[in-house]
BAFI-3210 file (N, C-alpha, C; in Angstrom, 3 decimals, decimal comma, padded with zeros to 6 digits):
// residues 333
n [1|2|3|4|5|6|7|8|9|10|11|12|13|14|15|16|17|18|19|20|21|22|23|24|25|26|27|28|29|30|31|32|33|34|35|36|37|38|39|40|41|42|43|44|45|46|47|48|49|50|51|52|53|54|55|56|57|58|59|60|61|62|63|64|65|66|67|68|69|70|71|72|73|74|75|76|77|78|79|80|81|82|83|84|85|86|87|88|89|90|91|92|93|94|95|96|97|98|99|100|101|102|103|104|105|106|107|108|109|110|111|112|113|114|115|116|117|118|119|120|121|122|123|124|125|126|127|128|129|130|131|132|133|134|135|136|137|138|139|140|141|142|143|144|145|146|147|148|149|150|151|152|153|154|155|156|157|158|159|160|161|162|163|164|165|166|167|168|169|170|171|172|173|174|175|176|177|178|179|180|181|182|183|184|185|186|187|188|189|190|191|192|193|194|195|196|197|198|199|200|201|202|203|204|205|206|207|208|209|210|211|212|213|214|215|216|217|218|219|220|221|222|223|224|225|226|227|228|229|230|231|232|233|234|235|236|237|238|239|240|241|242|243|244|245|246|247|248|249|250|251|252|253|254|255|256|257|258|259|260|261|262|263|264|265|266|267|268|269|270|271|272|273|274|275|276|277|278|279|280|281|282|283|284|285|286|287|288|289|290|291|292|293|294|295|296|297|298|299|300|301|302|303|304|305|306|307|308|309|310|311|312|313|314|315|316|317|318|319|320|321|322|323|324|325|326|327|328|329|330|331|332|333]
n.u [000,847|000,593|001,507|-000,291|001,014|000,897|000,835|001,494|004,758|005,556|007,136|009,076|007,637|008,229|009,211|008,879|010,312|009,590|011,215|010,304|010,670|010,366|010,883|012,501|013,784|014,855|017,163|019,242|018,091|015,966|013,819|013,590|013,074|010,666|008,927|008,969|007,954|005,413|004,173|004,445|003,216|000,679|-000,552|-003,289|-003,042|-000,861|-001,214|-003,947|-006,154|-009,023|-009,060|-009,930|-009,443|-006,748|-005,143|-005,024|-003,458|-001,137|-000,271|-000,222|001,312|003,171|004,588|005,802|007,616|008,917|010,497|013,059|014,348|014,315|015,818|018,345|018,836|018,856|021,120|023,143|023,387|023,582|025,359|028,171|027,103|024,525|021,227|021,163|019,127|018,198|020,497|021,205|018,931|018,954|021,400|020,664|018,689|020,312|021,963|020,050|019,150|021,464|021,514|019,101|019,248|018,987|016,422|014,568|013,482|014,693|013,766|013,587|011,852|010,443|007,998|007,357|008,589|011,436|012,922|009,611|006,834|004,785|006,296|008,327|006,874|005,661|007,934|008,821|006,673|006,863|009,229|008,444|007,446|005,032|004,183|004,415|006,019|005,307|007,296|007,311|009,678|009,317|009,558|007,679|004,202|002,351|-000,335|000,489|002,828|003,442|000,807|000,223|002,206|001,455|-001,049|-000,318|000,878|-001,295|-002,960|-001,472|-001,590|-004,261|-004,451|-003,494|-004,044|-003,412|-002,829|-000,244|-000,066|-000,181|001,535|001,973|004,481|004,304|004,351|007,364|008,178|008,569|009,803|011,985|014,247|014,569|015,041|017,399|019,030|019,102|020,323|022,847|023,877|023,864|025,615|027,974|028,511|028,714|031,005|032,931|033,186|034,902|034,293|032,322|028,939|026,551|023,922|021,388|019,464|016,482|015,127|012,180|010,304|008,006|004,404|001,131|-000,709|-003,373|-003,537|-002,962|-005,252|-007,077|-006,626|-004,216|-001,434|001,182|002,479|002,253|003,602|006,142|006,818|006,938|009,128|011,193|011,018|011,836|014,423|015,539|015,579|017,450|019,838|022,606|022,774|020,970|017,926|016,339|013,385|011,957|010,244|010,571|010,715|008,475|005,610|003,714|000,864|-000,537|-001,047|001,552|002,964|004,582|007,479|009,225|012,110|014,379|013,816|013,832|016,526|017,613|016,501|017,696|020,330|019,987|019,450|021,851|023,082|025,803|027,110|025,964|024,359|022,553|019,975|017,963|015,374|013,079|013,616|014,684|016,796|019,395|018,693|017,371|016,053|017,473|020,226|020,499|018,622|019,017|021,839|023,083|021,458|020,153|022,369|023,654|021,850|022,031|024,736|024,772|023,179|024,778|025,731|028,391|029,580|028,419|026,898|025,726|024,198|024,329|021,578|020,272|020,677|022,413|023,772|025,445|023,883|021,395|020,868|020,791|018,567|016,470|016,573|015,633|013,045|011,783|012,031|010,383|007,872|007,694|007,164|005,989|005,870|008,499|011,109]
n.v [-001,194|002,168|005,112|008,191|011,336|013,342|012,037|011,669|011,069|007,943|006,436|003,378|000,708|000,377|-000,985|000,412|001,465|003,245|004,565|005,742|008,185|009,939|012,880|016,123|019,366|021,845|023,103|023,885|026,156|028,651|029,555|027,560|025,354|026,137|026,082|023,366|022,261|023,383|022,024|019,348|019,274|019,992|017,851|015,781|013,134|013,076|014,936|014,494|016,305|018,337|020,518|023,203|023,717|023,075|024,453|027,321|027,152|025,975|027,872|030,189|029,837|027,578|027,647|030,061|029,884|027,361|026,778|028,113|026,871|024,197|024,478|024,956|022,450|020,887|021,983|020,844|018,300|018,463|018,025|018,203|017,026|017,632|017,120|014,356|012,362|012,694|012,214|009,633|008,200|008,690|007,419|004,837|004,322|004,339|002,126|000,051|000,216|-000,649|-003,266|-004,414|-003,995|-003,115|-003,749|-002,573|000,671|002,672|005,062|007,878|009,566|012,145|012,314|014,745|017,861|017,967|015,671|015,742|013,438|013,588|014,852|012,996|010,720|011,678|012,058|009,421|008,256|009,652|008,603|006,164|004,299|002,097|000,491|000,635|000,189|001,279|002,110|002,698|003,381|002,151|000,007|-000,774|-000,473|002,544|004,854|007,467|007,414|005,220|005,121|007,815|008,361|006,681|007,828|010,346|009,554|008,328|010,528|012,006|010,294|010,498|012,825|012,181|011,483|009,132|006,554|004,734|001,204|000,167|-000,986|-001,572|-001,575|-003,767|-003,566|-004,631|-005,558|-007,970|-009,570|-012,165|-011,425|-008,765|-008,818|-010,271|-008,452|-006,317|-007,641|-008,336|-005,774|-004,559|-006,261|-005,858|-003,138|-003,180|-004,720|-002,961|-001,166|000,269|-000,738|-003,020|-003,217|-003,297|-003,672|-003,404|-000,801|-000,458|002,055|003,562|005,709|007,828|007,655|009,083|007,651|007,139|006,411|003,720|002,618|003,343|001,571|001,469|-000,415|000,031|000,078|-002,612|-003,946|-002,883|-003,888|-006,592|-006,625|-006,054|-008,285|-010,307|-009,432|-009,797|-012,556|-013,011|-011,861|-011,892|-010,017|-008,315|-006,789|-003,777|-001,661|001,343|004,539|007,510|011,109|012,767|014,973|017,769|017,686|015,343|011,918|009,672|006,769|004,425|002,807|005,974|007,174|008,680|008,597|005,871|005,259|006,510|004,927|002,508|002,996|003,252|000,633|-000,585|-000,646|000,399|000,769|001,300|000,584|002,080|001,500|002,170|000,780|001,467|003,320|003,758|005,181|007,348|010,402|013,569|012,764|010,535|011,196|013,654|013,647|011,150|010,306|012,581|014,112|012,111|010,705|012,581|012,630|009,997|009,840|011,918|010,861|009,009|006,984|005,354|004,671|005,275|004,397|005,168|003,260|003,216|003,580|001,257|002,523|002,937|000,585|-002,598|-004,603|-003,366|-003,003|-005,660|-006,522|-004,850|-005,613|-008,228|-007,874|-006,149|-007,546|-009,710|-008,409|-007,454|-009,618|-011,298|-008,978|-008,588|-010,872]
n.w [000,000|-000,877|000,752|001,040|-000,167|001,779|004,172|007,635|009,064|010,508|013,118|013,466|015,351|018,884|022,070|025,261|028,436|031,280|033,879|037,035|039,513|042,695|042,821|042,542|043,352|040,904|041,632|044,542|045,761|047,321|045,609|043,615|045,240|046,347|044,110|043,599|046,034|046,001|043,910|044,764|047,361|046,699|045,664|045,927|046,603|048,220|050,323|052,091|052,572|052,400|049,590|049,816|052,464|052,792|050,841|051,483|053,808|052,821|050,861|052,368|054,708|054,729|052,217|052,448|054,453|054,625|052,222|052,367|054,531|053,642|051,335|052,370|053,466|051,126|049,912|051,341|050,386|047,684|044,600|042,274|040,092|040,376|041,675|043,871|043,742|041,137|039,451|040,208|039,457|036,719|036,051|036,695|034,769|032,495|033,047|033,106|030,496|029,140|030,094|029,161|026,455|022,906|022,192|023,772|024,721|027,201|029,551|031,865|034,530|036,670|039,231|040,392|039,462|037,231|034,829|033,581|033,868|031,787|029,706|029,113|028,401|026,075|024,493|024,262|022,934|020,533|019,670|018,817|020,590|021,157|023,080|026,488|029,542|032,658|035,355|038,452|040,917|043,563|046,105|048,069|047,994|047,904|048,068|047,949|046,555|044,493|043,343|042,699|040,845|038,752|038,273|037,209|034,841|033,525|033,236|031,418|029,235|028,667|027,257|024,816|021,394|020,000|021,834|023,535|024,337|027,747|030,631|034,164|036,692|039,369|043,052|044,721|047,166|048,530|046,764|045,804|044,308|044,944|047,730|047,683|046,320|048,160|050,334|049,221|048,679|051,244|052,663|051,223|051,723|054,505|054,831|054,091|056,157|058,982|061,397|063,378|063,238|065,920|065,441|062,881|061,476|059,799|058,069|057,042|054,827|056,395|056,885|057,323|060,005|059,521|056,864|056,794|058,003|056,123|054,154|052,807|051,734|052,505|055,091|055,953|053,905|054,210|056,722|056,072|054,315|056,133|057,802|056,039|055,534|058,053|058,134|056,201|056,969|059,326|061,381|064,044|063,088|063,212|062,993|061,626|061,111|059,220|058,465|059,279|059,109|059,898|062,202|062,478|063,568|062,987|061,316|063,432|064,970|065,411|063,635|064,797|067,551|067,874|067,422|069,662|071,690|071,072|071,782|074,564|075,147|074,850|072,356|070,710|068,340|065,131|061,992|059,380|057,077|054,188|053,018|051,607|049,725|046,438|045,439|046,584|048,304|049,467|051,813|052,656|052,626|053,971|056,069|057,329|057,096|058,075|060,070|061,671|062,447|064,105|066,243|067,218|068,056|069,924|071,903|073,022|071,451|069,649|067,099|063,831|060,803|057,617|055,183|051,719|049,333|046,845|044,416|041,363|041,350|040,744|041,890|041,841|039,070|038,188|039,653|038,569|035,907|036,066|037,221|035,344|032,933|033,427|033,605|031,048|029,546|026,715|025,273|024,620|023,695]
ca.u [000,000|001,374|000,973|-000,481|002,177|000,777|000,680|002,563|005,742|005,285|008,350|008,929|007,164|009,216|008,759|009,540|010,233|009,781|011,500|009,732|011,002|009,489|011,089|013,540|013,830|015,876|018,374|019,127|017,799|014,587|012,825|013,405|012,443|009,270|008,173|008,862|007,047|004,056|003,628|004,421|002,257|-000,667|-001,072|-004,232|-002,587|000,176|-001,880|-005,358|-006,972|-009,785|-008,297|-010,340|-008,820|-005,300|-004,421|-004,646|-002,350|000,051|000,170|-000,060|002,278|004,242|005,420|006,521|008,620|009,663|011,488|014,407|014,896|014,546|016,917|019,583|019,023|019,261|022,485|024,068|023,531|023,722|026,693|028,520|026,194|023,171|020,450|021,489|018,015|018,128|021,569|021,148|017,867|019,469|022,390|019,933|018,087|021,397|022,365|018,979|019,196|022,566|021,172|018,001|019,645|018,300|015,026|013,733|013,920|014,548|013,831|013,302|011,085|010,109|006,586|007,315|009,814|011,892|012,019|008,259|006,264|004,184|007,296|009,051|005,940|005,514|009,159|008,846|005,680|007,428|010,299|007,848|007,029|003,586|003,949|005,263|005,919|005,547|007,996|007,600|010,722|008,934|009,367|006,433|003,154|001,586|-001,096|001,225|004,022|003,142|-000,464|000,247|003,040|000,597|-002,064|000,259|001,067|-002,606|-003,444|-000,762|-002,141|-005,608|-004,333|-002,968|-005,000|-002,986|-002,178|000,446|-000,517|000,562|001,556|002,600|005,279|003,717|005,329|008,264|008,703|008,934|010,338|013,301|015,324|014,745|015,686|018,778|019,762|019,346|021,290|024,162|024,315|024,140|026,822|029,132|028,808|029,157|032,378|033,838|033,247|036,036|033,770|031,262|027,720|025,834|022,585|021,019|018,152|015,850|014,266|011,287|009,616|006,785|003,083|000,145|-001,266|-004,715|-003,442|-003,046|-006,643|-007,834|-006,377|-002,921|-000,644|002,583|003,008|002,356|004,651|007,418|007,064|007,345|010,500|012,088|011,025|012,654|015,811|015,977|015,859|018,572|021,054|022,943|022,629|019,621|017,404|015,252|012,576|011,410|009,712|011,132|010,108|007,139|005,245|002,399|000,469|-001,261|-000,333|002,235|003,383|005,624|008,231|009,911|013,516|015,320|013,530|014,267|017,978|017,869|016,141|018,704|021,482|019,612|019,463|023,204|023,634|026,760|027,518|024,787|024,311|021,177|019,668|016,628|014,894|011,938|014,115|015,485|017,972|019,675|018,004|017,396|015,584|018,479|021,550|020,474|017,823|019,594|023,304|023,545|020,693|019,969|023,687|023,863|021,012|022,590|025,983|024,461|022,560|025,769|026,231|029,810|029,851|027,193|027,142|024,579|024,483|023,633|020,519|020,749|021,133|022,638|024,756|025,249|022,736|020,182|020,631|020,358|017,192|015,525|016,544|014,760|011,660|011,235|011,928|009,173|006,683|007,688|006,914|004,979|006,205|009,835|011,530]
ca.v [000,000|003,405|006,180|009,476|012,202|014,180|011,177|011,957|010,013|007,094|005,680|001,943|000,440|-000,025|-001,195|001,363|001,363|004,546|004,522|006,934|008,429|010,935|014,224|016,955|020,723|022,045|023,593|023,978|027,540|028,767|029,680|026,233|024,487|026,563|025,532|021,919|021,982|023,762|020,914|018,141|019,357|020,223|016,567|015,251|011,818|013,295|015,588|014,134|017,295|019,066|021,600|024,508|023,871|022,921|025,410|028,546|026,837|025,750|029,124|031,286|029,575|026,623|028,080|031,292|029,607|026,109|026,697|028,534|025,803|023,023|024,788|024,729|020,998|020,410|022,436|019,957|017,022|018,744|017,687|018,775|016,413|018,091|016,386|012,924|011,541|012,791|011,546|008,193|007,645|008,732|006,356|003,567|004,152|003,987|000,756|-000,849|000,214|-001,531|-004,644|-004,908|-003,944|-002,230|-004,139|-001,747|002,037|002,964|006,485|008,125|010,786|012,452|012,640|016,189|018,448|017,609|015,679|015,374|012,227|013,865|015,169|011,788|009,856|012,242|011,765|007,993|008,022|010,192|007,696|004,951|003,357|001,857|-000,309|001,234|-000,285|002,305|001,449|003,510|002,691|002,083|-001,409|-000,913|000,336|003,538|005,754|008,728|007,228|004,434|005,478|009,152|008,272|006,129|008,849|011,358|008,941|008,138|011,851|012,366|009,453|010,995|013,926|011,673|010,910|007,752|006,136|003,447|000,227|000,452|-001,872|-000,930|-002,461|-003,911|-003,471|-005,793|-005,532|-009,307|-010,344|-012,723|-010,671|-007,521|-009,150|-010,658|-007,222|-005,627|-008,423|-008,173|-004,393|-004,338|-006,992|-005,204|-001,894|-003,520|-005,229|-001,827|-000,339|000,025|-001,232|-004,015|-002,732|-004,181|-003,890|-002,672|-000,163|-000,222|003,230|003,772|006,998|007,772|007,962|009,235|006,358|006,950|005,760|002,283|002,273|003,555|000,450|001,543|-001,572|000,410|-000,357|-004,069|-004,369|-002,509|-004,865|-007,856|-006,452|-006,174|-009,691|-011,075|-009,034|-010,467|-013,950|-013,080|-011,265|-012,353|-008,920|-007,914|-005,732|-003,000|-000,985|002,635|005,404|008,855|012,150|013,205|016,336|018,151|017,288|014,073|010,760|008,984|005,404|004,318|003,786|007,036|006,809|009,263|008,068|004,473|005,270|006,831|003,746|001,481|003,328|002,926|-000,830|-001,100|-000,594|001,505|000,906|000,992|000,901|002,374|001,272|002,713|-000,133|001,992|004,279|003,131|006,009|008,313|011,677|014,417|012,041|009,579|011,804|014,721|013,279|009,992|010,315|013,740|014,448|010,940|010,407|013,508|012,187|008,754|010,142|012,760|010,017|008,107|006,019|005,561|004,646|005,305|004,320|005,105|002,399|003,810|002,872|000,451|003,463|002,283|-000,461|-003,852|-005,295|-002,695|-003,280|-007,057|-006,555|-004,261|-006,445|-009,371|-007,420|-005,580|-008,607|-010,472|-007,621|-007,253|-010,902|-011,206|-007,810|-008,874|-012,257]
ca.w [000,000|-000,992|001,574|000,358|000,039|002,976|005,349|008,609|009,267|011,667|013,429|013,682|016,714|019,877|023,442|026,146|029,889|031,911|035,302|037,662|040,910|043,323|042,306|043,138|042,779|039,866|042,276|045,997|046,127|047,803|044,540|043,012|046,231|046,488|042,976|043,792|047,140|045,607|043,122|045,583|048,459|046,161|045,195|046,915|047,051|049,227|051,460|051,946|053,257|051,372|048,971|050,345|053,780|052,728|049,999|052,201|054,715|051,990|050,221|053,313|055,769|054,409|051,094|052,793|055,493|054,477|051,137|052,768|055,368|052,810|050,410|053,123|053,547|049,788|049,628|052,031|049,668|046,245|044,115|040,973|039,121|040,669|042,670|043,931|043,263|039,678|038,717|040,471|038,617|035,340|035,932|036,711|033,445|031,568|033,330|032,680|029,033|028,742|030,438|028,336|025,057|021,972|021,949|024,642|024,971|028,630|029,879|033,277|034,796|038,055|039,445|040,642|038,944|035,889|033,681|033,979|033,265|030,473|028,680|028,699|027,670|024,734|023,753|023,976|021,884|019,296|019,255|018,280|021,631|021,172|024,281|027,513|030,915|033,670|036,455|039,642|041,677|044,967|046,439|048,823|047,364|048,649|047,212|047,835|045,722|043,292|042,717|042,092|039,645|037,701|037,971|036,327|033,522|032,913|032,844|030,195|028,164|028,356|026,303|023,543|020,456|019,752|023,066|023,567|025,329|028,979|031,783|035,330|037,542|040,707|044,137|044,763|048,530|048,999|045,645|046,152|043,658|045,706|048,994|047,348|045,993|049,428|051,099|048,618|048,855|052,661|053,037|050,597|052,444|055,857|054,772|053,869|057,357|059,889|062,666|063,244|063,888|066,830|064,891|061,668|061,525|058,506|058,201|055,901|054,819|057,179|056,330|058,390|060,426|058,946|055,553|057,043|058,274|054,891|053,255|052,128|052,174|052,676|056,381|055,986|052,983|054,824|057,785|055,457|053,835|057,280|058,231|055,098|055,768|059,284|057,796|055,273|057,529|060,675|062,330|064,450|062,224|063,798|061,976|062,040|060,059|059,291|057,612|059,710|058,715|060,408|063,548|062,482|064,098|061,898|061,594|064,442|065,751|064,673|063,472|065,752|068,886|067,858|067,614|071,073|072,480|070,821|072,637|075,937|075,292|074,743|071,006|070,614|066,938|064,323|060,565|058,981|055,672|053,870|051,971|050,870|048,743|045,387|045,177|047,635|048,098|050,662|052,996|053,121|052,795|054,976|057,242|058,011|057,171|058,850|061,278|062,532|063,015|065,221|067,354|067,768|068,762|071,074|072,925|073,599|070,487|069,348|065,661|063,029|059,366|056,716|054,039|050,572|048,621|045,718|043,384|040,066|041,595|040,022|042,477|041,376|037,654|038,104|040,163|037,626|034,702|036,338|037,409|034,116|031,921|033,743|033,262|029,591|028,899|025,657|024,471|024,104|023,925]
c.u [000,887|000,710|000,747|000,677|002,096|000,601|001,807|003,503|005,423|006,534|008,059|008,520|008,274|008,524|009,551|009,363|010,497|009,981|011,039|010,169|010,212|009,660|012,108|013,431|014,941|017,197|018,160|018,888|016,322|013,537|012,535|012,691|010,976|008,418|007,935|007,854|005,600|003,395|003,428|003,294|000,845|-001,304|-002,014|-003,906|-001,568|-000,414|-003,388|-006,234|-007,759|-009,047|-008,656|-009,735|-007,301|-004,594|-004,105|-003,496|-001,059|000,594|000,488|001,019|003,458|005,161|006,115|007,626|009,496|010,711|012,901|015,092|015,225|015,686|018,260|019,874|019,483|020,704|023,516|024,302|023,723|025,161|026,975|027,633|024,745|022,526|020,844|020,369|017,959|019,255|021,627|020,066|018,289|020,490|021,724|019,293|019,136|021,811|021,326|018,931|020,289|022,214|020,098|018,318|018,730|016,841|014,045|014,336|013,643|014,725|013,501|012,595|010,858|008,613|006,413|008,643|010,161|012,901|010,650|007,801|005,610|005,220|008,023|008,130|005,750|006,745|009,239|007,849|006,209|008,535|009,758|007,370|005,499|003,190|004,933|004,967|006,272|006,147|008,298|008,575|010,451|008,685|008,039|005,393|002,542|000,824|-000,332|002,485|003,672|001,888|-000,400|001,153|002,225|-000,496|-001,539|000,462|-000,275|-003,199|-002,773|-001,302|-003,516|-005,571|-003,843|-004,087|-004,691|-002,169|-001,388|-000,267|000,386|000,433|002,205|003,343|004,626|004,774|006,142|008,917|009,176|009,487|011,722|014,462|015,602|015,464|017,145|019,617|020,082|020,422|022,708|024,727|024,702|025,438|028,069|029,511|029,276|030,619|033,397|033,970|034,478|035,565|032,663|030,008|027,125|024,470|022,413|019,639|017,667|014,837|013,483|010,681|008,300|005,537|002,145|-000,488|-002,627|-004,654|-003,507|-004,493|-007,542|-007,563|-005,067|-002,035|000,795|003,179|003,244|003,473|006,030|007,796|007,543|008,767|011,490|012,148|011,917|014,134|016,361|016,339|017,115|019,894|021,328|022,760|021,185|019,158|016,210|014,540|012,038|010,908|010,199|010,251|008,693|006,895|003,857|002,092|-000,237|-000,399|000,249|002,596|004,556|006,266|008,969|011,421|014,434|015,079|013,944|015,771|018,334|017,579|017,155|019,953|021,195|019,678|020,829|023,808|024,542|027,200|026,368|025,023|022,841|021,035|018,250|016,004|013,669|012,329|014,970|016,787|018,150|019,136|018,110|017,058|016,604|019,796|021,591|019,767|018,440|021,104|023,843|022,770|020,508|021,288|023,958|023,079|021,626|023,843|025,723|023,850|023,542|026,238|027,669|030,119|028,546|027,586|025,815|024,984|023,678|022,502|021,116|021,289|021,281|023,701|024,485|024,065|021,424|019,867|020,176|018,907|016,217|015,459|015,581|013,299|011,044|011,079|010,683|007,925|006,580|007,412|005,757|005,169|007,592|010,155|012,310]
c.v [001,250|004,492|007,429|010,409|013,056|013,358|011,477|010,767|009,255|006,269|004,195|001,677|-000,074|-000,277|-000,249|001,026|002,754|004,347|005,830|007,014|009,628|012,341|015,002|018,362|020,824|022,528|023,718|025,400|027,666|028,842|028,328|025,295|024,861|026,022|024,044|021,584|022,333|022,647|019,676|018,181|019,725|018,935|015,993|013,831|011,954|013,906|015,389|015,007|018,041|020,304|022,961|024,776|023,943|024,039|026,736|028,321|026,694|027,063|030,214|031,081|028,755|027,145|029,418|031,056|028,400|026,109|027,078|027,447|024,574|023,249|024,584|023,236|020,432|020,806|021,538|018,649|017,218|018,479|018,404|018,206|016,833|017,276|014,916|012,041|011,539|012,008|010,046|007,531|007,630|007,613|004,977|003,293|003,744|002,531|-000,252|-000,924|-000,728|-002,989|-005,220|-004,869|-003,089|-002,577|-003,307|-000,350|002,365|004,461|006,645|009,454|010,937|012,783|014,137|016,772|017,909|016,474|015,121|014,103|012,531|014,124|013,924|010,803|010,355|011,939|010,293|007,636|008,506|009,290|006,349|003,957|003,221|000,924|000,205|000,615|000,864|001,622|002,423|002,747|002,745|000,620|-001,674|000,037|001,315|004,401|007,044|008,609|006,514|004,936|006,841|009,198|007,724|007,113|009,861|010,809|008,774|009,475|012,308|011,559|009,957|012,094|013,465|011,133|009,435|007,291|004,842|002,491|000,377|-000,697|-001,113|-001,973|-002,566|-003,742|-004,761|-005,938|-006,885|-010,181|-010,888|-011,964|-009,361|-007,788|-009,546|-009,425|-006,443|-006,333|-008,237|-006,784|-004,118|-005,022|-006,349|-003,932|-002,163|-003,973|-004,112|-000,927|-000,694|-000,361|-002,239|-003,515|-003,782|-004,549|-003,050|-002,066|000,064|000,900|003,451|005,174|006,859|008,084|008,222|007,888|006,085|006,286|004,244|001,860|002,500|002,469|000,487|000,398|-001,242|-000,108|-001,863|-004,567|-004,008|-003,503|-006,187|-007,768|-006,640|-007,616|-010,535|-010,711|-009,705|-011,925|-014,081|-012,638|-011,785|-011,284|-008,776|-006,730|-005,074|-002,236|000,328|003,396|006,834|009,860|012,517|014,650|016,635|017,526|015,944|012,968|009,981|007,563|005,403|002,936|004,787|006,797|007,369|008,758|006,600|004,377|005,567|005,632|002,621|001,727|002,942|001,423|-001,434|-001,117|000,631|001,774|000,450|001,329|001,074|002,188|001,757|001,913|000,353|002,972|003,539|003,878|007,012|009,687|012,483|013,617|011,028|010,274|012,908|014,263|012,122|010,141|011,479|013,898|013,265|010,530|011,298|013,063|010,964|009,024|010,983|011,958|009,028|007,012|006,349|005,597|004,478|005,230|004,328|004,276|002,902|002,933|002,021|001,330|002,749|001,198|-001,693|-004,627|-004,694|-003,055|-004,721|-007,198|-006,051|-005,054|-007,623|-008,943|-006,974|-006,644|-009,446|-009,713|-007,345|-008,530|-010,793|-010,003|-007,960|-010,329|-012,362]
c.w [000,000|-000,135|000,742|000,691|001,302|004,259|006,344|008,760|010,552|011,955|013,609|015,124|017,617|021,206|024,345|027,613|030,455|033,404|035,933|039,115|041,414|042,766|043,105|042,578|041,745|040,443|043,766|046,492|046,509|046,699|043,900|043,971|046,399|045,347|043,156|044,887|046,785|044,801|043,993|046,616|048,001|045,651|046,255|047,364|048,188|050,492|051,289|052,846|052,182|050,888|049,556|051,718|053,648|051,959|050,700|053,177|053,926|051,453|051,245|054,350|055,264|053,318|051,342|053,821|055,191|053,363|051,541|053,594|054,534|051,828|051,105|053,215|052,207|049,482|050,283|051,288|048,161|045,812|042,799|039,875|039,353|041,769|042,691|043,400|041,747|039,014|039,019|039,610|037,161|035,103|035,911|035,360|032,417|031,782|032,885|031,154|028,525|028,996|029,522|026,851|024,198|021,740|022,788|024,744|026,430|028,858|031,353|033,444|036,289|038,167|039,673|040,182|037,572|035,915|034,065|033,266|031,919|029,385|028,204|027,991|026,241|023,886|023,371|022,878|020,537|018,761|018,773|019,314|021,628|022,307|025,347|028,869|031,849|034,899|037,589|040,541|043,180|045,319|047,151|048,234|048,359|047,657|046,962|046,981|044,420|042,585|042,042|040,869|038,483|037,301|036,957|034,918|032,805|032,458|031,556|029,007|027,721|027,302|024,929|022,665|020,218|020,959|022,866|024,523|026,556|029,973|032,934|036,149|038,915|041,792|044,236|046,135|049,041|047,890|046,030|045,517|044,391|047,030|048,752|047,028|047,260|050,235|050,549|048,831|050,308|053,070|052,452|051,350|053,872|055,859|054,598|055,092|058,187|061,283|062,381|063,961|064,829|066,266|063,629|061,877|060,106|058,673|056,913|055,975|055,567|056,364|057,506|058,730|059,790|057,580|055,692|057,218|057,055|053,853|052,505|052,632|052,549|053,986|056,397|055,069|053,512|055,915|057,190|054,910|054,975|057,775|057,334|055,234|057,022|059,013|056,944|055,875|058,939|061,753|062,817|063,579|062,903|062,678|062,502|060,822|060,283|058,561|058,011|059,306|059,256|061,761|063,606|063,090|062,918|062,314|062,570|064,392|064,865|064,712|064,554|067,172|068,984|068,072|069,064|071,967|072,281|071,664|074,077|076,200|075,013|073,357|070,910|069,182|066,050|062,860|060,187|057,482|055,417|052,723|051,208|049,781|047,708|045,157|046,306|047,277|049,395|051,914|053,512|053,468|053,844|056,237|058,032|058,199|057,993|060,155|062,222|063,180|064,221|066,457|068,022|068,587|070,019|072,218|073,541|072,685|070,112|067,856|064,891|061,559|058,630|055,508|052,840|050,029|047,500|044,602|042,040|040,193|040,745|040,552|041,975|039,931|037,454|038,558|039,116|036,326|034,894|036,453|036,088|033,030|032,164|033,317|031,764|028,825|027,904|024,765|023,862|024,398|025,218]
res [x|x|x|x|x|x|x|x|x|x|x|x|x|x|x|x|x|x|x|x|x|x|x|x|x|x|x|x|x|x|x|x|x|x|x|x|x|x|x|x|x|x|x|x|x|x|x|x|x|x|x|x|x|x|x|x|x|x|x|x|x|x|x|x|x|x|x|x|x|x|x|x|x|x|x|x|x|x|x|x|x|x|x|x|x|x|x|x|x|x|x|x|x|x|x|x|x|x|x|x|x|x|x|x|x|x|x|x|x|x|x|x|x|x|x|x|x|x|x|x|x|x|x|x|x|x|x|x|x|x|x|x|x|x|x|x|x|x|x|x|x|x|x|x|x|x|x|x|x|x|x|x|x|x|x|x|x|x|x|x|x|x|x|x|x|x|x|x|x|x|x|x|x|x|x|x|x|x|x|x|x|x|x|x|x|x|x|x|x|x|x|x|x|x|x|x|x|x|x|x|x|x|x|x|x|x|x|x|x|x|x|x|x|x|x|x|x|x|x|x|x|x|x|x|x|x|x|x|x|x|x|x|x|x|x|x|x|x|x|x|x|x|x|x|x|x|x|x|x|x|x|x|x|x|x|x|x|x|x|x|x|x|x|x|x|x|x|x|x|x|x|x|x|x|x|x|x|x|x|x|x|x|x|x|x|x|x|x|x|x|x|x|x|x|x|x|x|x|x|x|x|x|x|x|x|x|x|x|x|x|x|x|x|x|x|x|x|x|x|x|x|x|x|x|x|x|x|x|x|x|x|x|x]
***
């Protein structure tokens, strides 16, 4: 069949994978942080308060006071490559691309900030991707993370006349490949320390307790990840939740108070890992590696080590190759 001369060009069909992470400001300055927080904290999946009540608080109090403080925190972890979350996610996409080969186009995006999910989906569609696997990099499912990433992608698809077929990566909190990746990464980092920790603390991002009662599986899936880590590692593994915000009751136990209690019970040397984060970011590098360390040492602890996230390590690439290949079954050989 001969195409008419005015027929638009259509690229050859391809399979795509879009890795999605939470987001980051464009820079560690108050203006950039304010733009980022305005988008992040306006998401009804993140703050489940009626908009008419929440927006005046957000615009009138939070966005006039918090950006400066948060910008200082970001400046402590910012690097020559920019945001750690951004470059680790970019490096992961490159590594996964190398692992999967040319049969798949691998890209990455942020739910909040840049590169945005709509912009990367449009680029992938333009490159010929008529089948796309959305891969939010959250081992444990939460409406405030996995669901909102998928929401943003579906909203972008809604604006497309010719939509690609779409699949989504399910949570992998108890997948043997994930536990094996965590175990390998933890053991490698522990072997590089100049001390032997008495215990390991697994710190997860906090969520309001009401999300558990509303049916969010995040707490239960986090607990299962820790149980499987305890079975895989010889060290005692404790569990906690960090990053509280506002006055609502949050999931417990809280990370800094847990560290203080560990010291009271005789733990003098500790290593902290964050199994709910795929890549290092403000919450791991500033909140744990800096602030939580100060708390532990001030309470009488002697040695503290933060163990990095999987990031774009060999363990991470092997994990994602296995997870994504399984979800791409039938689309690629």
